[in-house]
N, C-alpha and C positions, 0 to 999 in steps of 0.2 A: 604685490598683486596690483596690476595696473587697469583691470575693467574698471571702465568709468562713462558715466552720461553726459549729455550735452552740456547739463549745468554747471560741469565740473570742468569743462575745458573752453567753452565757446565766450561766456561772460571776459574772462581774462584775455582771449585774443581780442575781442572787440574792444577792451580799453587801451590795449596794446597797438592797436590799428593793424593786426595781422588779421590771417584768417586759417581756419585749419582744412585741409582737403578731406574731402569724402570720396571714396572711390566704390563702385559697386561692383561687388564680386559675384563669380556665380559656380566657384568649384575652388578645390584647394590649391591649386596653383596660383589663381588671383589671388586670393586670401594670404598666403604667405609673401606674395609680391608686396602686396600693400604693409604688412607687419614689418618684412624685412626693412623697407624703404622707410618706414617711420623710426625703426632701431637706428641706422645709419644716420640717418638726418636728426636724431634726438629730438622728434617733435611728436607731438599729438597725431592721431588720425582717427578717421571714422571709417569703419567698415558699412558698407551699405549692401541691402539686397532687396532684390526686387520684391514686390509685393506677390507677384504671382508663384514666387517660388513657395510661399506657405500651403498652397494647394498640391503640392508635389510630395517627396520623399527628399528633397535638397535643402529646405532650409534648416530643417531639424539639426541634421548630421553637421552642415556648414556654421550652424549658430554654436554648435559644440566645439568644433574645432578652434573657431575664432574664439571662445573664451579659453580654450585652454593654452592657444598663443599669448593670449593677454595676462593670463595668470602667469606666465614665466618672462614676461618682458619688462622692462624696466621704463618702457614709455607709456603713456595714459592711450587706451585705445578704446572707442566706442563702437557698440555695434548695434545697427539701427536699420528699421524696416523704412524701404523708401517708396514713397506714394501710397501708404494703405490706402484702399479702395472702398472699403466696407466698415464699418463700425466694428463687427465681429473679427475683424483681422487684428486690433489691438489687443484684445484678449487672446489669440492667437499668438502674438508677440510676447505677452507676458509669460504665456505658459512654454514658449520655447527659450526663453532667457536672452532675448534681446535687451538691451540697455536703456535704448529708445525707439521711438517711432514716429513716424509722420502719419497724419491723417489727411488725405488731399480732397478737400472738397470744394475746391475752387471754380469749379465747374457749375456749383449750384448758386441760386439766388443768396444774396448776403445773409438773409435771417436764418435760412437752412443751413448754409455753412458755418453760421455762427454756431448754432443748436446743436448739430453733428461733432463739430471740434470741440465745444465744450465737454458734450459728454464724454467724448474721446480721451479728451485731457483727465478728466477726472479719474477714468477707469486706469490710465498710466501712470499717472503720478500717484495714487493709493497702492499702487504694485511698485512705488520705488522707481520708475521710468519717467523719461521725461518725454514730452510731445512736441513736435513740430507741426505747424497749421500752415496754410497758404491763402494769402488775399491778393485778388487780382489772378490771372491765371497766364502761367508761362505755357505757350503752344506746345504740340507734339505733332513731331511728322509733318510738318507745314501747314498744320491746323490753324484756326483761328486763336489768336491770345488777347488779352485784356491786361492794359498796363494798370497797376495797382493806383488806388486813389489815396494820398497820404491819411486825408481823415480818416477814410475807412479802415486804412491799417491800424491806427490808433484807437479806433473803437473796436475792431476785432479783437486786438491783443488784449484788450482790458476786459471784454466780455469773456473771452476762450480761456485766458489765463494759461495760452500756450508758454512753452519754454523758450521756442525759437519760431521765427517767422520766415516763412519764404514769399518771396515778393517779386513782381513781374517788372523789370525795366528795360526790356527789349531783348533780352535773352530769348532761345528755344532750345527745346530738347532735339537732341541729334545735329547732324552735321549741316550747315547752312547754306543756303542756296546763293545768297549774297552777305558780305561782310555787316554783321551786325551794328548798331548804332543805341548803344547804351545811354539811357537817360539818367546822368549822373545829378543832375538837379532834382530830378523828381527822388532820386534814391536819398538826397541828402536832406530832402524835405522829410521823407519817411523818417530817416534816422533823430530827425529834430524831434519826433512826434513818439518816436516807439523805442523804449531802452532797452528792450530785448534783442540778443543777437539775431541779425537780420541772415536770409540764406538764399545763394544765387543758385539757381537751377540753371541747367545749360551752359556748362563751364567749356565744353568741348567747341574748340573752333574761336573762341571768344577772345580777341585780341587781348594781349596781357597788360597794356597800358590800359584799358579799359576795366578792366578786371582789378587793377591795383588803384585806380580810383573810386572805385565803387566800394572798396576795403577802406579806403582812407578817409573817402567823404560821405559814404552811404552807408557805415556802420555792418556791412556784409562781415561775417566772422564764420561763415562755413559756406565753402564752393563746393558743387557736386560735379564730380568728372566721371562720367559713365562711358559715352560712346567713344571716345579716342582710347581710355584703356581698352576696353573689349577689344576694339578693331585692332590695336596694337598686339594684343594676346592672338585675335585669330589670325595676323598676317604670320606672327614668329612661328605659330605651331605649323602651318601651311608649309612654310621654308624647311622647317626642322623633318617634316616629313619626307619633303620633296628631294632632300640630302640623302634621306636612306636609301633611296634607289629601290623601295619597295623588299628591301631586305628588314629582316627582323631587328628591333632592338625595343629592350624593356622600356615600357611605359615613363619609369622614372628618371630614367637616362635621357630619354626623347625628351623630357619636360625641364630638364636640368638647365640648359641655354636659354630656355624661353622664360622662365622664372627670373633669370640673372639679368635678362634685358627688359623684362619688364618692371623689374625692381628700379633699374636704372630711369626708367622711364617716371614711375612714380616719384622718385626722388628730384626729377626736375620740378615736377605739379609741386610737391610739397614747399619748394624752395621759392617758386614763384608765389607763392602767396605770403610771403614774409616781408 
């Protein structure tokens, strides 16, 4: 069985100066591609799901499928809730079988973020899950972000007891309007004060050289890839549908080349973080 928590894979990655790829999946095809890529590269991987899926009938079956695949895989696979938005969602993650979760209180004042994240960590860890928190704020969709203060990061990690810490060093979620400039010196200063693995959100579109520096100097051990991965899936599905010319094709056959191409895409990202 290769079902793991963040604590079982991220500390080793940080010590080795590498990072683990964390892909957001939304259906069986994207999930299978991530697992197949990890197996082909013989590397651990993190399967993530958007927190909004907790309020649908998608996350439960998808977590069950992820656990089924992980139990039959030779590589470590973590099943992670991405950007948990409410305290109650940590309990939902426990009930559904996630192995780790994130509680994102980064838009809150520092004290409120600490209190909410500490309580979430206690719930998660008491059930055997690991918890990721965030200090500083990585912007969504062109919104306003806030870079992480190294001293605040150290205090936040100490007070909350999180297992991994997402930090803001110049990335944003989604595609960039202009090429990002990562503050690697800030990342290094955070890494000098925080011993737990750090997380880089907003991997899509971020220059590979900058990501490598954040890993090498900044203690980053988990890199999130959502927009690029999901968009590649969307594009390939459209291409395969167009090829049918409106004629019938069974769904599994339609999706076969899509999963194969998405696996190759994920393999490239996994190698990029070594």
